[in-house]
C-alpha positions, 0 to 999 in steps of 0.5 A: 924122393930124397936119396943119399949121395953116393960115389957111383954115377949109374944114371940109365934106366937100362943097365949098360955094361958099365952099370953092371961093372959098378954093381959088381965092384960094390958087391965084391967090396961088400963081401969083403967088408962083411967078412972083415966085420965078422972076423973082428967079432972072432978076434974080440973074443980071442978067436983066431978063425978067419974066412977061407976064400974059394974062387970058382968058375962054372962051365956055362959062364962066370963064377964067384968067390965063396968065403967060409968061416968054420969052427970059430969061437963066436961063429960056428959057421958062416958063408959069404958068397959072391957070384956073377954067372951067365945062364944060357937056358933059364930054369923053371924057377925063373920062367914060371914067375917071369914068362917074358924072359923065356928063351933069353940068356941071362946074368945074375950077380949078387952076395948072399950070406948066412951066419950061424953063431955058436952061442944060442943068445946070438941069432942066426942071420941071413942077407942077400942082394942081387941083380938079374939081367935077361937079354935077347939080341935086338930087344931091351934087357929085362932086369930087376934087383932083389934082396933083403935081410932077416933075423932068426933068434933063439933066445931073443932080446926085445931091444935087439929085435927093435934095433933090427927093425929100426935099421930096416926102417931107416934105410928104406925111408929115403925111398918112400913112406911105404917101402919099409912096411911093404918090404917088412910084410913081404919078408914076414910072408916069404920066410914062412914055413907053411907045413909048420904054420910058423915064421922062420924068425922076426923078419926084416926086409925082403923085396924082388922084381924091383925095377922101373915097372914095379916101383917107378925107379930107374936103375940108379935108384934101384942100385942105391937100394941095393947099397942101402940094404947091403950096408944096413945089414952090417948096421943091424947085426954087429951091435947084436953080436956085440951085445950077446956073444959073451953071454954064458949058456947052458947045454939045454939052451944049446940043444934048443938052438940046434932043434930050431936050426932044423926049422932053418934047414927045412925052410931052405931046402923046401921053400927058398927061391935062391936055393931052387934057382941054384939047383935048377941052373946047375949051380955050384952045390958047395956054394948053394948049401953052404947056408946049412948049419954044421949041426942040427937036430930034430925032436919028435913032437917037442913042445916047450913048457908054457912060461919058458923062454923057449915057449915065448919064442914061438908064441910072441917073437915068431909072430909078425909084430909092429916092432917100431911101436911096441914098448914091451913083449907083454 
């Protein structure tokens, strides 16, 4: 395995407090860089909206920083959230999947974000990178990394979709030949609305429970994956913003965007593990629900006309594709 060199020096298979501190420092820096990148997108179109930082603590232990931008000329709403919390009693959403962590105290730290653009030609995007550590006195900690990023377009551009997946493939390549394929498939399967029999977007990467047991990687390698995914999100999304943020759009396209946002809301409230974990662990409700868009709509039995861009979204783009090897949408 060939990995890019990094300034961090985490080498242990089990995380120490120094390791966790280094992960925390990376996450805080990542949050700041992401906020700066999107503020620059606003400024490029003459906008003045900026992120407002909200520092918070929780009674059970830990806290975070929630950065929210609202009402921008390019971005209608964005939340870039850092949290590092302690949990004394793990919720069912965690122990049902991992019975071995029941009865342990835990800490979880990560950055999670959702960006809802104003222009229907710019996709909604989501990213998350996190570390979970469950501890019990006298026993080795149980830990894993999770995360990924995915794209939810309304009026997709084929070249943008390929670019998104090329970024995914490139960042996964140093970790093994099958990593992109595995994490892409996991993403396609995870971001799926079963009650609609429909995928949320064009996918990207999703992974969970990544540690020595699941992948054979030590803590250092797993941390490097977190860094690659966090940095890769910006590599993927910023060119897409730049390509589409100035495109004109109609009221009909805006209404379709609001309609499709309804699917996003349905997914986050019904299926998303992070939402369930946050609610069941007495998380900060403002930070949990900041992923929801400010405006959305639902239409009874809406069906796009065959041959329209709206129809092509569901009939082609929202079905899993081999994006790296496609040359056309036909």
